[in-house]
C-alpha positions as CSV (number, residue, x, y, z in Angstrom):
1,M,-80.8,1.8,119.1
2,T,-77.2,2.3,118.3
3,E,-76.5,5.1,116.0
4,Q,-74.9,4.7,112.7
5,P,-72.0,7.4,111.4
6,N,-74.0,9.6,108.3
7,A,-72.6,8.4,105.0
8,N,-72.7,11.4,103.1
9,P,-71.1,13.9,105.7
10,Q,-71.7,17.4,105.0
11,Q,-69.5,19.2,102.9
12,P,-68.2,22.9,103.7
13,G,-70.4,25.1,102.2
14,D,-73.5,22.4,101.8
15,P,-76.0,23.1,104.7
16,A,-78.0,20.2,103.6
17,G,-74.8,17.9,103.3
18,D,-76.0,15.8,100.2
19,R,-73.1,16.4,98.0
20,L,-70.1,14.2,97.9
21,A,-66.4,15.4,97.6
22,P,-64.4,15.4,94.6
23,R,-62.7,12.2,93.9
24,P,-59.0,12.4,94.0
25,L,-57.2,13.2,90.5
26,A,-55.8,10.0,88.6
27,R,-52.5,11.0,87.0
28,P,-51.0,8.7,84.5
29,A,-47.0,8.8,84.0
30,V,-46.1,11.1,81.1
31,D,-44.1,9.6,78.4
32,P,-40.6,11.6,78.3
33,A,-41.0,11.4,74.5
34,Q,-44.4,12.7,74.1
35,A,-43.2,15.6,76.8
36,A,-40.2,16.5,74.6
37,T,-42.3,17.0,71.7
38,F,-45.7,18.4,73.1
39,G,-44.2,20.0,76.7
40,R,-43.9,23.6,77.3
41,P,-40.3,25.0,76.3
42,R,-37.8,25.3,78.8
43,G,-38.6,28.3,81.0
44,V,-42.1,28.3,80.2
45,D,-44.3,27.8,83.1
46,G,-47.6,29.0,82.1
47,A,-50.0,29.8,79.2
48,F,-48.3,30.9,75.4
49,D,-50.1,33.9,75.4
50,K,-48.0,35.4,78.4
51,L,-44.9,35.1,76.3
52,Y,-46.3,37.7,73.5
53,Q,-46.7,41.4,74.3
54,P,-48.6,43.5,72.3
55,G,-46.4,45.5,69.8
56,T,-43.7,43.1,69.1
57,N,-45.4,41.8,65.9
58,G,-45.8,38.3,67.1
59,Q,-42.1,37.9,68.0
60,A,-41.1,35.9,70.9
61,A,-40.4,37.9,74.1
62,P,-37.2,38.6,75.1
63,G,-34.9,35.6,76.6
64,L,-36.6,32.9,74.8
65,N,-35.3,31.3,71.6
66,L,-38.3,29.3,70.0
67,A,-36.5,28.8,66.8
68,P,-32.9,29.0,65.1
69,P,-32.7,32.4,63.2
70,T,-33.7,32.2,59.0
71,P,-30.3,31.6,57.3
72,E,-29.2,34.8,55.7
73,S,-30.0,33.5,51.5
74,L,-33.3,32.6,52.3
75,A,-34.3,35.8,54.4
76,E,-32.8,37.6,51.2
77,A,-35.1,35.3,48.8
78,F,-38.1,35.5,50.3
79,R,-38.5,38.6,52.5
80,R,-40.5,41.7,51.5
81,P,-39.3,43.9,49.0
82,P,-37.9,47.5,50.3
83,G,-40.5,49.7,51.0
84,A,-42.8,47.3,51.5
85,E,-42.8,46.7,55.6
86,G,-46.1,47.1,56.4
87,V,-48.0,45.0,53.4
88,V,-48.3,41.5,54.9
89,L,-50.3,40.0,52.4
90,E,-49.2,39.4,48.1
91,R,-50.3,42.1,46.2
92,P,-51.5,41.2,42.4
93,Q,-49.0,40.7,39.9
94,G,-47.2,43.4,38.8
95,T,-46.9,45.3,41.6
96,N,-44.3,45.0,44.3
97,G,-46.4,45.1,47.1
98,S,-46.0,48.7,48.2
99,E,-48.9,50.5,46.4
100,L,-51.5,51.9,48.5
101,S,-54.8,53.5,47.2
102,A,-55.5,57.1,46.6
103,N,-56.5,57.7,49.9
104,G,-53.2,56.3,51.6
105,S,-54.9,52.6,52.5
106,E,-53.9,49.5,51.2
107,G,-55.8,48.6,48.0
108,P,-57.6,45.3,47.3
109,L,-55.4,42.3,47.3
110,W,-57.1,41.1,43.7
111,T,-59.5,42.2,41.5
112,T,-61.5,39.9,38.8
113,T,-59.8,41.5,35.7
114,S,-56.2,41.8,37.4
115,D,-56.0,37.9,39.1
116,P,-58.9,35.9,38.9
117,W,-57.3,33.1,40.6
118,R,-57.5,35.0,43.7
119,D,-60.6,36.0,43.4
120,P,-63.0,33.4,45.0
121,G,-66.0,34.2,42.7
122,S,-64.6,33.2,39.6
123,G,-66.0,30.7,37.5
124,A,-64.3,27.3,37.2
125,V,-62.9,28.0,33.6
126,L,-60.7,30.9,32.9
127,A,-61.1,32.6,29.5
128,G,-57.4,33.0,28.9
129,P,-54.4,31.1,29.8
130,A,-52.9,31.0,33.6
131,V,-49.5,31.6,32.0
132,Q,-47.9,35.1,31.5
133,Q,-48.1,35.9,27.7
134,D,-45.2,37.6,26.4
135,S,-45.5,41.2,25.5
136,E,-44.3,42.4,21.9
137,E,-40.6,43.6,23.3
138,D,-40.5,40.0,24.9
139,K,-40.9,38.4,21.7
140,D,-37.9,40.0,19.4
141,V,-35.7,39.0,22.1
142,K,-34.2,35.7,20.9
143,R,-34.2,33.1,24.0
144,P,-30.6,31.5,24.4
145,Q,-30.6,27.9,23.5
146,G,-29.6,25.4,25.7
147,A,-26.9,22.9,24.7
148,L,-26.4,21.2,21.9
149,L,-26.0,16.9,22.4
150,S,-23.2,15.5,20.0
151,L,-23.5,12.4,18.7
152,P,-21.8,10.3,21.0
153,E,-24.1,11.8,23.9
154,V,-26.9,10.9,21.9
155,L,-25.1,7.0,21.6
156,F,-23.8,6.4,24.6
157,G,-24.6,9.2,27.1
158,R,-28.0,8.0,28.3
159,R,-29.5,10.9,27.1
160,V,-32.0,9.4,24.6
161,Q,-34.0,6.3,25.3
162,T,-32.5,3.1,23.6
163,K,-36.4,2.6,22.2
164,A,-36.2,6.3,20.5
165,L,-32.7,5.5,19.1
166,A,-33.8,2.1,17.8
167,I,-36.9,3.5,16.1
168,L,-34.8,5.8,14.7
169,A,-32.2,3.5,12.9
170,A,-35.3,1.5,11.9
171,V,-36.2,4.5,10.1
172,A,-33.2,5.5,8.6
173,L,-32.8,2.1,7.2
174,V,-36.6,2.3,5.9
175,I,-35.7,5.3,3.9
176,G,-32.2,4.2,2.5
177,A,-33.5,1.0,1.7
178,A,-36.6,2.8,0.3
179,G,-33.9,5.1,-2.0
180,G,-32.0,2.4,-2.8
181,L,-35.2,0.9,-4.8
182,I,-36.1,4.0,-6.4
183,G,-32.4,4.0,-8.0
184,W,-32.7,0.7,-8.8
185,W,-36.1,1.4,-10.4
186,F,-34.6,4.3,-12.3
187,A,-31.6,2.4,-13.7
188,D,-33.1,-0.7,-14.6
189,T,-35.6,1.5,-16.4
190,G,-32.8,3.8,-18.2
191,S,-31.6,3.7,-21.6
192,E,-30.3,0.2,-22.8
193,L,-26.9,1.3,-23.8
194,T,-26.4,2.1,-20.4
195,G,-26.6,0.6,-17.0
196,Q,-24.3,-1.4,-14.3
197,A,-21.6,-3.4,-16.0
198,S,-20.7,-7.0,-14.3
199,I,-16.8,-6.8,-14.6
200,S,-15.1,-9.8,-13.4
201,E,-12.0,-9.1,-11.4
202,A,-8.9,-11.0,-10.6
203,D,-8.1,-12.3,-7.2
204,A,-5.5,-10.5,-4.9
205,A,-2.0,-9.9,-6.7
206,K,-0.7,-12.7,-8.7
207,E,1.9,-15.2,-6.8
208,R,5.4,-14.9,-8.4
209,P,7.4,-18.0,-6.9
210,A,10.6,-18.2,-6.6
211,G,12.2,-19.1,-10.3
212,S,9.3,-17.7,-12.5
213,I,10.4,-15.3,-15.1
214,A,9.7,-12.5,-13.3
215,D,11.8,-13.5,-10.4
216,I,14.6,-14.2,-12.8
217,A,14.1,-10.7,-14.9
218,H,14.1,-8.8,-11.4
219,R,17.2,-10.6,-10.3
220,V,19.5,-10.4,-14.0
221,A,18.1,-6.7,-14.9
222,P,20.5,-4.8,-13.2
223,A,23.9,-7.0,-14.5
224,V,22.4,-6.1,-18.0
225,V,23.1,-2.9,-19.4
226,S,22.8,-1.0,-22.7
227,L,25.7,0.3,-24.7
228,E,25.5,3.6,-26.6
229,V,28.2,4.0,-29.4
230,F,28.5,7.5,-30.7
231,K,30.6,9.9,-32.5
232,P,30.2,13.4,-31.0
233,G,29.0,15.6,-34.1
234,A,27.5,12.6,-35.8
235,D,23.9,12.6,-36.6
236,A,23.6,8.5,-35.6
237,G,25.4,5.9,-33.4
238,Q,25.3,2.2,-33.1
239,Q,23.0,0.8,-29.9
240,G,23.3,-2.8,-28.0
241,S,23.2,-4.4,-24.7
242,G,26.5,-5.6,-22.5
243,V,26.9,-8.1,-19.4
244,V,28.6,-7.3,-16.4
245,I,30.5,-10.9,-15.7
246,D,32.9,-8.7,-13.3
247,T,32.0,-6.5,-10.4
248,Q,35.3,-4.5,-11.1
249,G,33.2,-3.0,-14.0
250,Y,33.9,-5.9,-17.1
251,V,30.9,-5.5,-19.2
252,L,30.9,-8.3,-22.3
253,T,29.2,-7.7,-25.3
254,N,29.6,-8.4,-29.4
255,E,32.1,-6.8,-31.0
256,H,29.8,-5.5,-33.7
257,V,27.9,-3.5,-31.1
258,I,31.2,-1.4,-30.4
259,S,33.2,-1.8,-33.9
260,A,33.2,2.0,-34.4
261,A,34.7,2.6,-31.4
262,T,37.8,0.1,-32.2
263,A,38.3,1.4,-35.4
264,D,38.0,5.4,-34.2
265,S,39.3,6.6,-31.1
266,A,36.8,9.5,-30.9
267,T,33.8,7.4,-30.8
268,K,32.6,7.2,-27.7
269,V,30.9,4.0,-25.6
270,T,28.2,5.3,-23.1
271,A,26.8,2.4,-20.9
272,V,23.4,2.9,-19.8
273,F,22.2,0.8,-16.3
274,F,18.6,-0.3,-15.1
275,D,18.4,2.6,-12.5
276,G,19.0,5.1,-15.2
277,R,22.8,5.8,-14.4
278,R,25.1,6.8,-17.2
279,V,29.1,6.3,-17.5
280,E,31.6,5.8,-19.7
281,A,32.6,2.8,-20.8
282,K,36.2,1.7,-22.2
283,V,36.8,-0.5,-24.9
284,V,39.3,-3.7,-23.2
285,G,39.5,-5.4,-26.2
286,S,37.6,-7.2,-29.1
287,D,37.8,-10.5,-31.1
288,P,36.2,-9.9,-34.4
289,K,36.6,-13.7,-35.5
290,T,34.0,-14.3,-32.5
291,D,32.0,-11.5,-32.6
292,L,33.0,-10.8,-28.9
293,A,34.1,-7.7,-26.9
294,V,35.0,-6.2,-23.6
295,V,34.3,-2.8,-22.3
296,K,35.1,-1.7,-18.9
297,V,32.9,0.6,-16.8
298,D,34.0,2.6,-13.3
299,V,31.2,2.1,-10.7
300,D,30.7,1.1,-7.5
301,N,28.5,-1.4,-6.1
302,L,28.3,-3.4,-9.3
303,T,25.9,-6.5,-9.8
304,A,27.4,-9.0,-11.8
305,L,25.4,-12.0,-13.5
306,Q,26.1,-15.5,-12.6
307,V,27.7,-17.2,-15.8
308,G,26.2,-21.0,-15.8
309,K,27.1,-24.3,-18.1
310,S,26.2,-23.8,-21.7
311,S,27.4,-27.1,-22.2
312,D,25.0,-28.2,-19.6
313,L,22.1,-27.3,-21.5
314,A,19.3,-29.6,-23.9
315,V,17.0,-28.7,-26.4
316,G,13.7,-28.1,-24.8
317,D,15.1,-26.1,-22.0
318,S,13.5,-22.7,-21.0
319,V,16.0,-19.6,-21.5
320,I,15.3,-15.7,-21.3
321,A,16.8,-13.1,-23.2
322,V,17.2,-9.3,-22.2
323,G,18.5,-6.8,-23.4
324,S,17.7,-3.4,-25.0
325,P,16.0,-4.3,-28.5
326,L,15.5,-1.3,-30.9
327,A,16.5,0.7,-27.8
328,L,13.8,-0.7,-25.3
329,Q,15.9,-0.9,-22.1
330,N,15.5,-4.1,-19.9
331,S,13.5,-5.9,-22.3
332,V,12.3,-9.5,-21.4
333,T,11.5,-12.6,-23.9
334,A,11.2,-15.9,-23.1
335,G,11.5,-19.2,-25.0
336,I,13.1,-22.6,-25.4
337,V,16.6,-23.8,-26.7
338,S,15.4,-24.9,-30.4
339,A,19.4,-26.3,-31.3
340,L,22.7,-26.9,-29.7
341,N,26.2,-26.3,-31.5
342,R,24.6,-24.9,-34.8
343,P,27.1,-23.3,-37.0
344,V,26.6,-19.6,-37.6
345,T,28.1,-17.3,-40.2
346,A,27.0,-13.4,-39.8
347,G,28.6,-10.5,-40.9
348,G,30.7,-10.1,-43.6
349,D,29.0,-6.6,-44.6
350,G,31.1,-3.9,-46.2
351,G,33.7,-6.6,-47.3
352,S,34.7,-7.4,-44.0
353,A,35.6,-11.2,-43.2
354,P,32.3,-13.0,-42.1
355,V,31.8,-14.0,-38.5
356,I,31.6,-18.1,-38.3
357,Y,30.8,-19.7,-34.2
358,E,29.2,-22.1,-33.2
359,A,25.7,-21.1,-31.5
360,I,22.7,-21.6,-29.3
361,Q,19.4,-21.7,-31.2
362,T,16.4,-20.4,-29.4
363,D,12.9,-19.0,-30.5
364,A,12.8,-16.1,-27.9
365,A,12.6,-13.3,-29.6
366,I,15.7,-11.5,-30.3
367,N,16.0,-8.0,-32.2
368,H,18.2,-5.3,-33.2
369,G,19.6,-4.2,-29.9
370,N,19.5,-7.3,-28.5
371,S,23.2,-8.2,-29.5
372,G,25.4,-8.2,-26.6
373,G,22.9,-9.0,-24.2
374,A,22.3,-12.0,-21.8
375,L,20.6,-15.4,-22.5
376,V,20.2,-17.1,-18.9
377,D,18.5,-20.7,-17.9
378,A,16.0,-21.4,-15.4
379,T,17.9,-20.5,-12.4
380,G,19.0,-17.0,-13.8
381,A,22.3,-18.0,-14.6
382,L,24.4,-16.7,-17.7
383,V,24.1,-19.6,-20.9
384,G,24.5,-17.1,-23.8
385,I,25.5,-13.8,-25.4
386,N,23.0,-13.1,-28.0
387,S,24.1,-12.1,-31.3
388,A,22.7,-12.8,-34.2
389,I,19.2,-13.3,-36.1
390,R,17.4,-14.8,-39.3
391,S,14.9,-13.1,-40.9
392,S,12.4,-13.3,-43.8
393,S,12.3,-9.8,-44.2
394,A,14.1,-6.4,-45.1
395,E,14.0,-5.2,-41.5
396,G,15.2,-7.7,-40.0
397,G,12.5,-8.6,-37.5
398,S,12.1,-11.3,-35.1
399,I,10.8,-14.8,-36.6
400,G,11.7,-17.5,-34.1
401,I,15.2,-18.0,-35.0
402,G,18.3,-16.0,-33.0
403,F,21.5,-17.2,-32.2
404,A,23.7,-16.8,-28.7
405,I,27.2,-17.3,-28.2
406,P,27.7,-20.3,-25.4
407,S,28.8,-18.9,-22.1
408,D,31.5,-21.3,-21.8
409,Y,33.3,-20.3,-24.9
410,A,32.5,-16.5,-24.4
411,V,33.7,-16.6,-21.1
412,K,37.0,-18.0,-22.1
413,I,37.4,-15.2,-24.9
414,A,36.3,-12.5,-22.1
415,K,39.3,-13.9,-20.0
416,T,41.7,-13.7,-22.7
417,L,40.8,-10.2,-23.8
418,I,40.9,-9.4,-20.1
419,K,44.3,-10.8,-19.6
420,D,46.0,-9.5,-23.0
421,G,43.8,-7.5,-24.7
422,K,43.6,-10.0,-28.0
423,V,42.7,-13.3,-28.6
424,V,44.9,-15.8,-30.8
425,H,42.7,-19.2,-32.7
426,P,44.0,-22.3,-33.4
427,D,44.7,-22.8,-37.3
428,I,44.5,-25.9,-39.1
429,G,46.6,-23.9,-42.6
430,I,43.5,-24.7,-45.3
431,N,41.1,-23.0,-47.0
432,A,38.0,-25.0,-47.8
433,S,34.5,-25.2,-48.9
434,S,31.2,-26.8,-48.5
435,T,30.6,-30.2,-50.9
436,V,28.1,-29.8,-53.5
437,A,24.9,-31.1,-53.0
438,G,24.6,-34.2,-54.8
439,S,28.1,-35.4,-54.1
440,S,28.9,-39.0,-52.4
441,T,30.6,-37.6,-49.4
442,M,29.3,-34.4,-47.1
443,G,32.2,-32.0,-45.6
444,A,34.4,-29.8,-45.9
445,Q,36.8,-29.9,-49.2
446,V,39.8,-28.7,-49.3
447,R,40.7,-26.0,-51.8
448,N,44.2,-25.2,-51.1
449,V,46.9,-25.9,-48.6
450,A,49.2,-23.3,-46.9
451,P,52.7,-24.4,-47.5
452,G,54.3,-25.6,-44.4
453,G,51.1,-25.3,-42.5
454,P,49.8,-27.9,-39.8
455,A,47.6,-29.5,-42.7
456,A,50.7,-29.7,-45.2
457,S,53.0,-31.3,-42.6
458,A,50.0,-33.9,-41.8
459,G,49.9,-34.8,-45.6
460,I,46.8,-33.1,-46.7
461,K,46.3,-32.4,-50.2
462,E,43.7,-30.4,-52.3
463,G,41.1,-31.8,-53.2
464,D,40.4,-34.0,-49.8
465,V,37.2,-33.9,-48.0
466,I,37.3,-33.4,-44.3
467,T,34.3,-35.4,-42.7
468,E,35.7,-35.1,-38.7
469,V,37.8,-33.1,-36.5
470,G,38.6,-34.8,-33.0
471,G,36.0,-36.9,-33.6
472,R,33.7,-33.9,-34.0
473,L,30.9,-34.6,-37.1
474,V,31.6,-31.9,-40.1
475,R,29.5,-31.4,-42.6
476,D,30.6,-28.4,-44.1
477,S,33.1,-25.5,-44.1
478,A,31.4,-23.7,-41.0
479,E,31.6,-26.8,-39.6
480,L,35.3,-27.1,-40.0
481,L,36.2,-24.0,-38.5
482,V,34.2,-24.2,-35.4
483,A,35.5,-27.7,-35.0
484,V,39.1,-26.4,-35.0
485,R,38.4,-23.2,-32.8
486,A,37.1,-25.6,-30.1
487,R,40.7,-26.7,-29.4
488,E,44.0,-25.3,-28.4
489,V,46.8,-23.8,-29.9
490,G,49.6,-26.8,-30.2
491,E,47.0,-29.3,-29.7
492,V,47.4,-32.6,-32.0
493,V,44.0,-33.7,-33.2
494,P,42.9,-36.5,-35.4
495,V,41.3,-35.4,-38.7
496,R,39.4,-38.1,-40.5
497,L,39.1,-37.5,-44.4
498,V,38.1,-38.9,-47.7
499,R,40.4,-39.4,-50.5
500,D,39.7,-40.7,-53.7
501,G,36.7,-42.7,-52.0
502,S,39.3,-43.8,-49.7
503,S,38.9,-42.7,-46.0
504,L,41.7,-42.3,-43.9
505,V,42.9,-40.2,-40.4
506,V,45.9,-38.3,-39.9
507,D,47.3,-36.2,-37.4
508,V,47.1,-32.6,-37.3
509,K,49.0,-30.1,-34.6
510,L,47.1,-26.9,-34.5
511,A,49.1,-23.5,-35.0
512,S,48.1,-20.4,-34.4
513,D,46.3,-18.2,-36.7
């Protein structure tokens, strides 16, 4: 029989030889990441307890750096207070952790009265608040307030929720609406004599297009002056208006406005402009027969009024009168042309000869003080010099019948006065009167004929009735005079007259007056 080897060889120390030898240890590979995390620090081959020595207070052995040193700021903030190096655990609130008991040992870390939060046996419900209560002294100390928010920060700084702002706006609207309703209710239930008036107001500023009365008045006003005629020491004087017709300072006015100055050299004439300037005016010349005069002022940057053609006027045309009625400077009135070529007889007061001229009749209001002022057309051009009015009262107020000397004739006289200082007029050499009512012929009846005069040379006799001069109708003595003055000295004009019921025409060469 063959001998088999023993399947359980005897192990050393095993006399019976019935135990198996230990299997070889299987050492799996160690993950480098886990080794770096859980492995021993460098330089440590054995257990960690060998690294610590008694008396080192748990500090690492020299030569081994387990962690970086604590930053100084953290160490200062969290280290134990001075004098408490031997205290490990926190003491109850109100101590600095360094108090010792009477026998020198550390006192209890907590008690049921000092800090129930640290007492394991305390109940779940505490009798007092968990936070510290302020003392009486602390209550008297005013706590500092935080920064106040401005309106931009509240609205746009995103410091307040949008929802909160919307709610706040809604509340403000509700409060405002409620206040308005309450106010309306009180106003509606108040006295019947008080309340809110509904007044209708006009639109924006009124339009003033070119050519309007306002536009014309604005352009004409600088060229119209107020004339004050007074004698030093006298109680009263005369007052009227004038029109600047030349930038050299020539002002056209009525003769009766400055008659006191022509009669007495001590009487002064003052021109007052629309802007308040007052300057002395010198008399250049005057013509009592046509009631026209020219004075001159020494003023820079004068505004002269443009002169229009009075012959282009028609009855019904719009006109504007500018002057100083009753010393009210720069007054403006508007109207129309009521009539043209109206013979007007004015003056004759105090023994002076009456003034006869051909006038423009207008219903624009003209009063005392308008004399010498401007009558302008719808373009603002001068068409007449305001000179007289018809009135039904002793005071002489305007009743809508005013007269102005046509600009064509007035400027002609003014040029002659500026050039020569005086004016000569054509003359026919007769005295005449208007025919009486009921006469068979209407005209100017000759009363006497000047010997050797133009009428005598033409064969005109007393008793003849003149009905036309130069083709112009003559209905009374005033029209005869203005018809003759419309001609030139030395001019030959045909004159139609009626003698013994027969009509005949004679040529008359006008002479100077």
